[in-house]
N, C-alpha and C positions, 0 to 999 in steps of 0.2 A: 222587591219582596215578592215571594211566591204567593199565589192565591190561597194555597192551603195554610200558609202561615198567617195570612190576614184572617182567614176563617177562624183559626185558633184564637186570635186576639179578640174577635167579635163574639165568640161563643161564651157562655157562662163559665166562670173559672172552675167550677166543679164538673164540667162536662168531660167525659172520658171517651168520646167517640174515637174510633180507630182512624188512622190515616186512610185506610182503605175505604171506609164509609165516606169520609169527606172528599176523597178523590172521586168517588162515584157520583156524589152530589154535584161536584164541580163539573164533571164531564157531562152529566145530564143537563145541567143549567146551560153549559156552552152549546150543547146540541139543540136545546130549545131555541136559543137565540139565533144560531145558524139557520135553523129551519125557518125562523121568522123572517130573516133577511135573505134567505135563499142563496147562501154562499158556502164555500168550502172552508174558508178560513175567517176567523173573527178579527176585526181590526183591534190592535192593542189597546186603543182608547176605551174599548168596551170591557176590559178585564174587571173593572169594578162592578159592571152590570152582571157579569158572570157570578161574582161573589154575592151580590145582593139577591140574585135569583137562587143561588145555591142555599143561602140562608133561609129563603122562603120555603124551599123544598125541605130543609132540615126542620123548620118549624111545623111543617105539615105532616111529618112522619107520624104514623099511627092514625092519621085522619084522612088518608087518601080517599078521594072520591066524595068527600063530604063538602057541601056548600054551606050548610047551616045546621046547628045543633042546639036543642033546647033541653035543659035539665032543670026541673023545678022552675025557679024564677030567673034562671040564668040562660041567656041566649048568646050564642057565639056564631058570627058570620065570618066565613073564611074569604080572604081576598084572593084575586087571581094570582097565580104564581108569577107570571110576568106582569109586573105592575104597570099602570098607566104611565108613570114617570119613565120607566125603562122603554116602553113602547114609543113614547115621544122621542127618545134618544135614537131608537132604532130607525126611525123615519129618516134620519140623516144618512142612512146607508141603504139607498134604493136597491131593490132586487135586481139581480143580473138579468139581462135580456134572455128570454127563453125559459125562465123558471116560472112555475105556476104556484100561486098562493092558494093553498087549500081553502082558505076563508073566501077567496074570490070565486072559486068554482062551486062552493056549496050554494051560493045564491043564484047561480046561473040557471 
């Protein structure tokens, strides 16, 4: 099953997002994960991680850049787009030799 079809299944039934929007979210999610592992291609086993990350991007639409919001007595805290569960999975795919992890160089 294609990732876009899985996204359609997981989105609310009344969602009318265009395929173009979903394809963009899926491509963005895949690029995020590729950057994280420093590779050019994503192992097929991580397709579900792409969908999960794309769903997080979808849920963040309209709230980009926010970490926390409080309105009256309601407080909302946004989770990282790439969740800790996905990051743990990505550790099974070590970075290729010669690639630099931006997070590593920030602390240098």
